[in-house]
N, C-alpha and C positions, 0 to 999 in steps of 0.2 A: 349917936352913932355904936355901930357894936365894940362892948371890950374887947380891947387889943386890935381894934382896927388898922392901924397903920402895919401891923402882921400879917392882912389879909392880902393876898393876891390872887386872881383871876384869871386862870388861862386857858386859851385854845389849846387842844391835845387831840391826837388821834382816837378813835372809838376803840382802838387797842392797847394804848397807853396802860401801860401795868398799875398802876397807880389809879387809874378809872377802871379798871377792870378788877381791881382787890377791894373798891368801895363798892361795887356792883355785886359783888359774889356777898358780901357783906351783907348788904342790904336786903338779898336772895332769902340769905340764912336767918335774916329777922321777919322780914315778910311770910318764911316758910313756917317758921314756929306762931305766928299770929292766928297764920289761915290753915294750919295744919295739911297742907299739901307740899309737892316739890316747887312751888314758885309758876313762874310765867317763864316762857321763851324770851330770847335776846329779840331784837330784832335784827335782820339782817344787814352788816353793816355797810352794805353798799345805798339803803336806807338814809342812814343816820348823816344826817346833811352839819350838826355842830354837836361834839362832847366839851364841856368844860371842865377843868378842876380846881377848885381853893385850896388853898395851901393858907395855913395859920403858922405862923413860924417857921415858914417852911417845910412843914409836916401835910402830907393832904388829907382832907378832912371833909369834904365834900365834894359832889359830880353831879351833872345834869347833861341832857342830852337834847338834840332837837331831831325829829324826822319827818321825812315829808311826808302826809296821808292823802295830800292833793289828789291820788287818782282815786282815792277812795270817797274821801271828805268832800270833795269841792277843791278847786286849782286856788293856790293859797294857802290855803290849810299846814299846818305845822302841828305836831305832838310834840310832846313834853314828856321828854321819856326819863329814867332812872335816875329821878332827883332823891337825891341822898346823904344827909350829913351824919356822920360818925358821933355816935352817944356822947364822947367825951367833950364833943363841939357844938352841942344844940344847946340852944336859950341863948346865941349870942348875936339874932338877926344873921345869920351866914345863908340860911334858906331864901330866905328874901335877898339878899345880895347878889345870891346866884339867880334865882328868878327874874330880877330885876334885867342882870345882863342878858339871859337869855332872851328876855323879852324887847330886849334894846336888840339884837343880835337879828331877831327873825325877819322883822323890814326887809334888811340888806342882802337876807338869804331867798327871798320873794315871800313871805308866809305874811298874811295880811291877818290871819285868824288862827290861834293857837288852841289845843284842844287837851287832854286830859284826863287819866282816871285814876281812879283813890277807891280803896274799899273800904268798906264801913266800917272795919277793924282797923283804921287809921283815921279816924278822930282829928288827929292832930295836924296830919295832912289836909282833910277836907278842910278845917278851921285855914287853916293858913290862903289855900286857894281861894276860899270866899274871900279873906280879909281882903287879897290882891285885886280882886274884882272880878275873878273867873264865876261865871251862873251856870248853873247848873243845865244840863241839855240831856237830851237820849239819848241813851248807850249805845254805842257803837262797836264796829269790828268783832272781837272776840270777847269781849261783855256784853254784847246785845240783850244776850239770853241769860245773863248772869245778875240774879236778886242783890248779891253783895256787892255789887260795883257801883258805883255812881260816877258820872261823865260831868264834865264845866269845859267851856269853853269862853274864849277872851278876844277882844278885837285889839288887833297891836299895831293899827294903822297909825297911830298915836303911841307910840310905847313910849310910855314915861323917861324921863332922864335917871339913869342909872344912881346917879350921885343921890337920889328920893330915898333909895333905900339904906345908905346910909343915917339917913334923919329919922328913920321911923325905930332904929332902937333896937334893943330885942326884942324879936317876937319868937314865936312856934320856929322852929327849926334850929 
């Protein structure tokens, strides 16, 4: 169980929720420094099917979203977007909790497969996704020709129990 698990809450919020927006901005600042670029554009709000906000002790500490990419990658495909845990909240298993919740809610939204992208300068994220059962796939979309991108996918028709994330213990994220 992650440290302070009793204080952790996960809630669905609008894409435009101020706390989620602030976390996404912090993520882009961090990624821009890693990649020495201006970051990637946000997906259009109408494509975002779900945004989750994680709070710990009432403070927003993590966020993540799902967007529908079925038109591009096949019916039932959702993309995990903007997964971020604030630096002071990392190494407490919160990314695992967030991902488990996204995966559990995906089938309810009609997604049977989730895809995601992480750059090679994000070994922590890549390790997390691989440990959660995401397997490498061909680069897609805006990353199709980007040699620094790595794309992954996972079947979520049998999404694991969200409570399993709590028993996984502290991990990347």
